[in-house]
C-alpha positions as CSV (number, residue, x, y, z in Angstrom):
1,M,-6.8,60.2,0.0
2,S,-8.0,63.6,1.0
3,L,-5.2,65.9,2.3
4,T,-5.7,69.1,4.2
5,R,-3.3,71.9,4.9
6,C,-3.5,73.9,8.2
7,E,-2.6,77.6,8.3
8,N,0.8,76.6,9.6
9,G,1.4,74.6,6.4
10,H,1.1,71.1,7.9
11,M,-0.4,68.4,5.6
12,F,-2.6,65.7,7.1
13,S,-5.3,63.2,6.2
14,S,-8.7,64.7,6.9
15,R,-10.2,61.2,6.7
16,R,-7.9,60.1,9.6
17,Y,-7.7,63.2,11.7
18,G,-10.9,65.1,10.8
19,T,-10.6,68.9,10.8
20,V,-8.0,69.2,13.6
21,C,-4.3,69.3,12.6
22,P,-2.5,66.5,14.5
23,Y,0.7,68.6,14.6
24,C,-0.5,71.9,16.0
25,N,-4.1,71.1,17.1
26,L,-5.6,73.9,15.0
27,E,-9.1,73.6,13.7
28,T,-9.0,73.7,9.9
29,A,-12.7,73.3,8.9
30,T,-13.0,76.9,7.7
31,R,-9.3,77.8,7.1
32,A,-7.9,75.1,4.8
33,K,-8.8,73.8,1.4
34,P,-8.2,70.2,0.4
35,E,-5.0,69.7,-1.7
36,I,-5.9,69.0,-5.3
37,A,-3.9,66.5,-7.3
38,P,-2.3,67.9,-10.5
39,Q,-4.4,67.5,-13.6
40,E,-3.3,65.2,-16.3
41,A,-2.8,68.1,-18.7
42,E,-0.4,69.8,-16.3
43,L,1.6,66.6,-16.1
44,E,1.8,66.3,-19.9
45,E,2.9,70.0,-20.1
46,D,5.7,69.4,-17.5
47,L,6.9,66.4,-19.6
48,Y,6.7,68.5,-22.8
49,Y,9.1,71.1,-21.3
50,E,11.4,68.5,-19.7
51,E,14.9,68.9,-21.1
52,I,16.1,66.0,-23.3
53,E,19.7,64.9,-22.9
54,P,20.7,63.3,-26.2
55,V,22.6,60.0,-26.2
56,C,26.3,60.1,-27.1
57,G,27.0,56.4,-26.9
58,W,26.2,53.2,-25.0
59,L,27.7,50.6,-22.7
60,V,26.2,47.2,-23.4
61,C,26.7,44.5,-20.7
62,I,28.1,41.5,-22.5
63,E,29.1,39.4,-19.4
64,G,27.7,39.5,-15.9
65,V,24.3,39.5,-14.1
66,Q,23.0,42.4,-16.3
67,R,24.0,40.7,-19.6
68,G,22.0,42.2,-22.5
69,L,21.2,45.6,-20.8
70,D,22.4,48.8,-22.3
71,Y,23.3,52.1,-20.6
72,K,23.2,55.5,-22.2
73,I,26.2,57.8,-22.2
74,R,25.4,61.5,-22.2
75,T,27.5,64.6,-22.7
76,G,29.9,65.4,-19.9
77,K,30.7,63.2,-16.9
78,N,28.8,59.9,-16.5
79,F,29.4,58.5,-13.0
80,I,29.1,54.7,-12.8
81,G,28.1,52.7,-9.7
82,R,25.2,50.9,-8.0
83,A,23.7,53.8,-6.1
84,D,20.5,55.6,-7.2
85,D,22.2,58.9,-7.8
86,M,24.7,57.5,-10.3
87,D,24.3,58.5,-14.0
88,I,24.9,54.9,-15.0
89,Q,23.4,52.6,-12.4
90,I,24.5,49.0,-12.6
91,L,22.5,46.8,-10.2
92,R,22.9,43.3,-8.9
93,D,26.8,43.2,-9.3
94,N,27.8,43.9,-5.7
95,T,31.5,43.9,-6.7
96,I,30.8,47.2,-8.4
97,S,31.3,50.1,-6.0
98,R,28.1,52.0,-4.9
99,R,29.5,55.3,-6.0
100,N,32.0,56.4,-8.7
101,H,33.5,53.0,-9.6
102,A,34.5,54.6,-12.9
103,I,33.6,57.7,-14.9
104,I,33.0,57.9,-18.7
105,V,33.2,61.4,-20.1
106,Y,32.0,62.5,-23.5
107,D,33.7,65.8,-24.5
108,P,31.8,67.5,-27.3
109,K,34.5,70.0,-28.0
110,N,37.1,67.4,-28.7
111,R,34.6,64.8,-29.9
112,N,36.0,62.0,-27.9
113,T,35.0,59.7,-25.0
114,V,37.3,59.0,-22.1
115,L,37.3,56.4,-19.3
116,L,38.5,57.7,-16.0
117,P,39.3,55.8,-12.8
118,G,36.7,56.4,-10.1
119,E,37.2,57.7,-6.6
120,S,36.2,54.4,-5.0
121,S,38.3,51.3,-4.2
122,G,37.1,49.5,-7.3
123,I,39.3,49.2,-10.3
124,A,38.1,49.6,-13.9
125,Y,39.8,47.7,-16.7
126,L,40.0,48.7,-20.3
127,N,40.7,45.8,-22.7
128,G,42.2,43.9,-19.8
129,D,44.5,46.6,-18.5
130,A,43.8,48.5,-15.2
131,V,42.8,52.2,-15.7
132,Y,44.9,54.5,-13.4
133,I,44.9,57.5,-15.7
134,P,42.3,58.8,-18.3
135,Q,42.1,56.5,-21.3
136,E,40.4,57.4,-24.6
137,L,37.8,54.9,-25.6
138,G,37.5,53.4,-29.1
139,A,34.5,51.6,-30.7
140,Y,34.0,48.2,-29.3
141,D,36.4,48.5,-26.4
142,I,35.7,46.2,-23.5
143,I,35.3,47.8,-20.0
144,E,35.4,45.5,-16.9
145,L,33.8,46.7,-13.7
146,G,33.5,44.2,-10.9
147,K,32.4,40.9,-12.3
148,S,30.8,42.5,-15.4
149,K,32.0,43.3,-18.8
150,F,30.7,46.1,-21.1
151,L,31.1,46.8,-24.8
152,F,31.5,50.5,-25.6
153,I,29.5,51.7,-28.6
154,P,30.1,55.4,-29.6
155,F,27.4,57.5,-31.3
156,C,28.9,61.0,-31.3
157,G,32.4,61.7,-32.5
158,D,34.0,62.3,-35.9
159,N,31.0,61.2,-37.9
160,F,28.2,62.8,-36.0
161,E,27.7,65.5,-33.3
162,W,24.5,66.9,-31.8
163,K,24.0,70.6,-32.7
164,D,22.4,73.1,-30.4
165,N,18.9,74.1,-31.2
166,D,20.1,77.7,-31.8
167,E,22.3,76.5,-34.7
168,N,19.3,75.4,-36.9
């Protein structure tokens, strides 16, 4: 598709509208240049410079509709829910709140992982007990959210920690 930009900044299809901007009725035949799609090399360069967030642990769904899927836990707060903007998005279990059903925090300073209750109406369970206050997670703890169960597998902690690139 060939896109054209008028001098007012409107983008439109020149194939569909010709050389007249459908928003402001300005003639663009001599004023605007067609928008060029980014080159493959530019895309590769953008991906090269994209910041990598190292994994600090995993949740593995062991019971429920997403059984067998794993979810990466990163440093800091990991918000859990069904919405697109959640750090850990769990789909197809509608008993899990859309936003902030629970929060898993990896704290690199203290080298521990904690499960926090979310701000939604959903309740998180740790090894069968409801979580109302922060609870430290241990290897192979079971977290229940909605109708799903997840196994916690730590990666960072006492035995391993990611170092900043400056500490090489």
